[in-house]
N, C-alpha and C positions, 0 to 999 in steps of 0.2 A: 889352759882349761880344756877338758875333754867334752865334746858334745855328743849327744845321743839323738841323731835325727829320727830314728824310729820311735823313740819315746815322744818327741815333739809331735810327730805325725799322729801318734795314738791319742795324744791329748787333744789335738785339733779335731780328729774324727769323733772322739767321744763328746767333745763340746758341741759339734754340729748336731748330734742326735738329741741334744737337750735344749734346742733353741726354743725360746718362748714364742707363744702365739703372737704374731704381729698384728697391728691394727688392721691391715688389709685382710688378713686371715679372719679376724673377728668380724669384720664387715661381711665377708663372704659367708661365714658360718651363720650369722644372724639372718642374712637374706635367705639362705637355704631353710633355716628353721621357720622363718615366716612363710615361705612358699609352701612348706609341707604342714602348716598349721600347728607346729609345735608350740608356738608362742601363745596360742589360745589357752593352753593349760599350764605352761611353764614360763617363769620369768627368771632373770639372772640372779636377783638378790632377794626375792621374797616368794613365799609359797602362794600359788594360785590354786588351781585344782590339783596339780601335781607339785612336787618339790621344786624349790629353786635350783637352778643349775649349780650354784655355788655349794648348796647342800649335797648335791650328787657328787661333786668333785671331792668334797670333804669325806663323804662316806667311803668312796673308792680309792682314796689316796693310798698309794703304796701297794695296791692290789694289782699284780701283774696280769690278771685275767679281766680287769675292768673294761677295757675297750671291747673285747669280744662279748662280754656279758651285756654291755649297753647296746651294742649293735644288734644282738639277738632280741633284746627287749624292744628296740625300736621296730624291727621287722615284724615280730610276732605279737607284740603287746604283752600284757601281763597284769597281775594284781597281787596285793598283799605285802609288797616290800615297803611301801610308803603309806599304807592304809587301805581301806576297803574299795576306794574308787579305782576301777580298772583303767589301765592305759590301753587305748585301742591300738591295733597293729597299724603300721605305716609301711606296707610292702612296696609302695610306689617310689620310695626314695632310692636313688642309685647308691651303689656301694661307695663310689668316689665321694658323693655328697655326704653320705653318712660318716665316712672317715673324717671329713673336715669338721662336721658338727661334733662328733664324739671327741676328737682331739681338743677342740675348743672347750667343750664342757669339762673334760678332765684337767684342762689347764686352769680351771677356776672361772671359766667364762669371762675373761677380761673384757673391759669396755671396748666398744667399737670406735 
C-alpha cells in the first residue's frame, strides 16, 4: 500500500484550523464578555436588549467576513442590524480579548 505523508499532514493541519471552542475557551470568553459589560445586553440563547449570541452565530454562519465585521461593530458600536436600539462602542476591549469573544460567538457560544 502506498502512503501519502503530505496528504496526511494536510488533513492534520486542516483539522487543527477547525477545532471547536473548548470549555476553557468558553469560560474565558464569557469572563471577558462579563468584564466588558457585553452580558448586560446579550445572552447566549435569548434576546435581551441585543440579539442572543446564538442568533448572531446563525446570521453570520458561512460569512468569511463575519469576524472582521463583528470586531468592528464591537469597537465602534452601531445600530440598525438587529433593530433600532444602538449598540454602544466598546473601545476598551483589547484585540486579543476581542478575538476570543468573537471566535466563541461565531462558534455558536457553546456552554461554559
